[in-house]
C-alpha positions in Angstrom: -14.8 11.3 -55.7 -14.0 12.2 -59.2 -12.6 10.3 -62.1 -9.0 9.4 -61.4 -7.8 10.1 -64.9 -9.2 13.9 -64.4 -7.1 14.5 -61.2 -3.8 15.8 -62.4 -2.3 16.6 -59.2 -1.3 13.9 -56.7 -2.5 16.0 -54.0 -6.0 15.9 -55.0 -6.1 11.9 -55.2 -7.1 9.7 -52.4 -5.2 7.0 -51.1 -6.0 3.7 -49.1 -3.8 1.1 -47.3 -5.5 -2.3 -47.3 -3.6 -3.5 -44.2 -2.3 -0.8 -41.9 0.9 -2.6 -40.5 4.5 -1.3 -40.2 4.9 -0.7 -43.8 1.4 1.1 -44.5 2.4 3.2 -41.4 5.8 4.0 -42.7 4.6 5.0 -45.9 1.6 7.2 -44.7 3.8 9.0 -42.5 6.3 9.5 -45.1 3.8 10.9 -47.6 2.4 13.4 -44.9 5.9 14.4 -43.9 6.7 15.1 -47.6 3.6 17.0 -48.2 2.4 15.1 -51.1 -0.7 13.9 -49.7 -3.3 15.4 -47.0 -4.2 13.3 -44.0 -7.8 13.5 -44.8 -7.0 11.9 -48.1 -5.7 8.8 -46.5 -7.5 5.9 -45.3 -6.5 2.7 -43.8 -8.1 -0.8 -43.2 -7.3 -3.4 -41.0 -9.6 -6.2 -39.3 -8.3 -5.4 -35.8 -7.9 -2.2 -33.8 -4.3 -2.9 -33.3 -3.1 -0.2 -35.6 -6.1 2.2 -35.3 -4.8 4.7 -32.7 -1.5 5.0 -35.1 -3.3 5.7 -37.9 -5.9 8.2 -36.4 -3.0 9.9 -34.4 -1.6 11.0 -37.8 -4.9 12.4 -38.8 -5.8 9.6 -41.3 -9.1 7.7 -41.4 -9.4 3.9 -40.0 -12.0 1.4 -41.0 -12.5 -2.3 -40.5 -14.0 -2.4 -43.9 -11.6 -3.1 -46.8 -14.2 -2.5 -49.5 -15.0 0.8 -47.9 -11.4 1.8 -48.0 -11.1 0.8 -52.0 -14.5 2.4 -52.8 -13.5 5.9 -51.4 -10.0 6.0 -53.1 -8.1 6.4 -56.3 -4.8 4.7 -55.5 -5.1 1.5 -53.3 -1.7 0.1 -51.7 -2.4 -3.6 -51.0 -0.1 -3.8 -47.7 -1.2 -6.9 -46.1 1.0 -10.1 -45.8 1.5 -12.3 -48.6 -0.7 -15.2 -47.4 -3.5 -12.9 -46.6 -3.5 -11.2 -50.1 -5.6 -13.9 -51.7 -8.6 -13.7 -49.5 -8.4 -9.8 -49.4 -8.3 -9.6 -53.3 -11.4 -11.9 -53.5 -12.9 -9.7 -51.2 -12.2 -6.3 -52.6 -12.7 -7.5 -56.3 -16.3 -6.4 -56.6 -15.6 -2.7 -55.9 -12.3 -2.4 -57.9 -13.2 -0.3 -61.3 -11.3 1.1 -63.9 -10.9 4.3 -61.4 -8.4 2.5 -59.4 -4.7 2.1 -59.4 -3.9 -1.1 -57.5 -0.2 -1.3 -55.9 0.9 -4.2 -54.2 3.8 -4.1 -51.5 3.3 -7.9 -50.7 6.5 -9.7 -51.2 6.6 -12.5 -53.8 3.2 -12.1 -55.1 3.5 -12.0 -59.0 1.5 -9.4 -61.3 0.1 -12.2 -63.1 -1.8 -13.3 -60.1 -2.8 -9.8 -58.8 -4.4 -9.3 -62.3 -6.1 -12.7 -62.5 -7.7 -11.9 -59.1 -8.9 -8.8 -60.1 -11.6 -7.4 -62.7 -10.0 -7.7 -66.3 -7.9 -4.9 -67.5 -7.4 -3.6 -63.7 -4.4 -1.0 -63.5 -2.0 -3.0 -61.4 1.7 -2.5 -60.2 4.2 -3.8 -57.5 6.2 -1.7 -55.5 8.7 -2.9 -53.1 9.6 0.0 -50.4 11.3 -0.5 -47.1 10.5 1.1 -43.7 12.9 4.0 -43.9 10.2 5.7 -45.9 9.0 6.8 -42.7 12.0 9.3 -42.5 11.9 9.9 -46.3 15.1 8.0 -46.7 13.5 5.0 -48.2 14.7 2.8 -51.1 12.3 1.4 -53.6 11.3 0.0 -56.9 8.2 -0.3 -58.9 7.0 -2.6 -61.8 4.0 -1.7 -64.0 1.4 -4.5 -64.8 0.3 -5.1 -68.4 -2.8 -2.6 -68.2 -1.0 0.3 -66.4 -0.6 3.7 -68.2 2.3 5.8 -68.5 0.7 8.5 -66.3 0.2 5.7 -63.6 3.9 4.9 -63.6 4.7 8.6 -63.3 2.3 8.9 -60.3 3.6 6.1 -58.5 7.2 7.1 -59.1 6.6 10.8 -58.0 4.9 9.2 -54.8 7.5 7.0 -53.8 10.5 9.3 -54.8 9.1 11.9 -52.0 9.9 9.0 -49.6 13.6 8.4 -50.8 15.2 6.7 -53.9 12.8 5.1 -56.4 13.5 3.4 -59.6 11.5 1.5 -62.2 12.5 -2.2 -62.7 11.2 -5.5 -64.1 9.6 -8.3 -62.2 12.6 -10.8 -62.7 14.6 -8.5 -60.3 12.1 -7.7 -57.6 12.8 -10.8 -55.6 16.5 -9.8 -55.6 15.5 -6.0 -54.5 13.2 -7.7 -51.7 16.3 -9.5 -50.4 18.6 -6.3 -50.8 16.5 -3.4 -50.1 13.1 -4.5 -48.7 15.0 -6.7 -46.0 18.1 -4.6 -45.9 17.2 -2.3 -43.1 17.0 -5.2 -40.8 20.8 -5.9 -41.7 21.6 -2.5 -41.0 19.6 -2.2 -37.8 21.5 -5.5 -36.8 24.9 -3.9 -37.6 24.2 -1.1 -35.5 23.3 -3.0 -32.6 26.4 -5.0 -32.9 28.6 -2.1 -33.3 26.9 -0.5 -30.3 27.5 -3.6 -28.3 31.3 -3.3 -29.3 31.3 -0.2 -28.0 29.6 -0.9 -24.6 32.2 -3.8 -24.3 34.8 -1.5 -24.6 33.4 1.0 -22.1 31.0 3.5 -23.8 27.8 4.2 -22.6 24.9 2.6 -24.4 23.1 5.7 -25.6 26.5 7.1 -26.8 27.4 3.9 -28.5 24.2 3.5 -30.3 24.2 7.0 -31.8 27.9 6.9 -32.8 27.0 3.6 -34.6 24.0 4.8 -36.1 25.8 8.1 -37.3 28.8 6.2 -38.7 26.7 4.0 -41.0 24.6 7.2 -41.9 27.8 9.2 -43.0 29.4 6.1 -44.8 26.3 5.8 -46.8 26.1 9.3 -47.8 29.7 9.2 -48.7 29.0 6.2 -51.1 26.1 8.2 -52.7 27.5 11.5 -52.9 31.2 10.8 -53.9 30.5 8.2 -56.5 33.5 6.3 -55.2 33.3 2.4 -55.1 32.7 1.4 -51.4 36.1 -0.6 -51.4 37.9 2.5 -52.2 36.3 4.2 -49.7 37.2 1.5 -47.1 40.9 1.5 -48.4 40.8 5.2 -47.6 40.1 4.3 -43.9 42.8 1.6 -43.8 46.1 3.2 -42.9 49.0 0.5 -43.2 49.5 -1.1 -40.1 46.7 0.9 -38.4 43.5 -0.2 -36.1 41.2 -0.2 -39.1 42.8 -2.8 -41.3 43.1 -5.1 -38.1 39.6 -4.7 -37.6 38.8 -5.5 -41.2 40.9 -8.6 -40.9 38.5 -9.6 -38.0 35.6 -9.1 -40.2 36.8 -10.9 -43.1 38.1 -14.0 -40.8 34.5 -14.2 -39.3 33.0 -14.4 -42.9 31.3 -10.9 -42.6 30.8 -10.2 -46.3 29.6 -13.8 -46.9 27.3 -13.5 -44.2 25.6 -10.7 -46.0 25.7 -12.1 -49.3 23.9 -15.0 -47.9 21.4 -12.9 -46.0 20.4 -11.2 -49.6 20.2 -14.5 -51.2 18.2 -16.2 -48.4 15.6 -13.3 -48.5 15.6 -13.5 -52.3 14.9 -17.2 -52.3 12.1 -16.9 -49.8 10.5 -14.3 -51.8 10.8 -16.6 -54.9 9.3 -19.2 -52.8 6.2 -17.3 -51.9 5.8 -16.6 -55.6 5.7 -20.2 -56.6 2.9 -20.6 -54.0 0.9 -17.8 -55.4 0.8 -19.3 -59.0 
């Protein structure tokens, strides 16, 4: 492999995922679907064979050796669980060089901890993506470390933008991003399932009910993003005086729907903060 700085095109760079779980798989599939990286330029490592077939089925390389994955790559996504990350950093540190751009997707693990565990002046970043990256409809933010160059940030923004929305942020906000966007797909999936259950309860077939619920949330999301209108204005547009929707909204408000969603974001954010404190 050549020098990272000499590779002007992302397509010429090689990527590694240290940790080959759901998030790594979603990102790898998204990169391939976007055409920004070739399959033979992606390697994933994991201690077990659980994800090997999934990785190899999309044309990427798989290894049980984390050092091998790092040594053969330019950009390394650290995609293991937060409690596993300290041991992984200790393992791979001897093979991390100035060539490598290290990108952590682990919730709650601060840049300072990452930089302390890797060789001095390592180029380290944090990214908080979410699983809709697999269909290139992700929402992510990135935070540059203290030794990251402007070109590094541009590369990561370009990569992550190929998977959906991406924005630079600061580390003080990343726990809130985790609670909202990182964990958010689970809230949406739960809402889709509950709406589908409502449809089934009222007589709709399950398959039709799920499709209607999912498409309704998709359409509503696109309206928010494309019209620029406030969500509550769009809600009011649906609520005719004395109509069915305002009765339904009353039921949601009576059940604490909005408060529960706010609490969910807060709960995930506080958990990310707690993980961060353990890493200090």
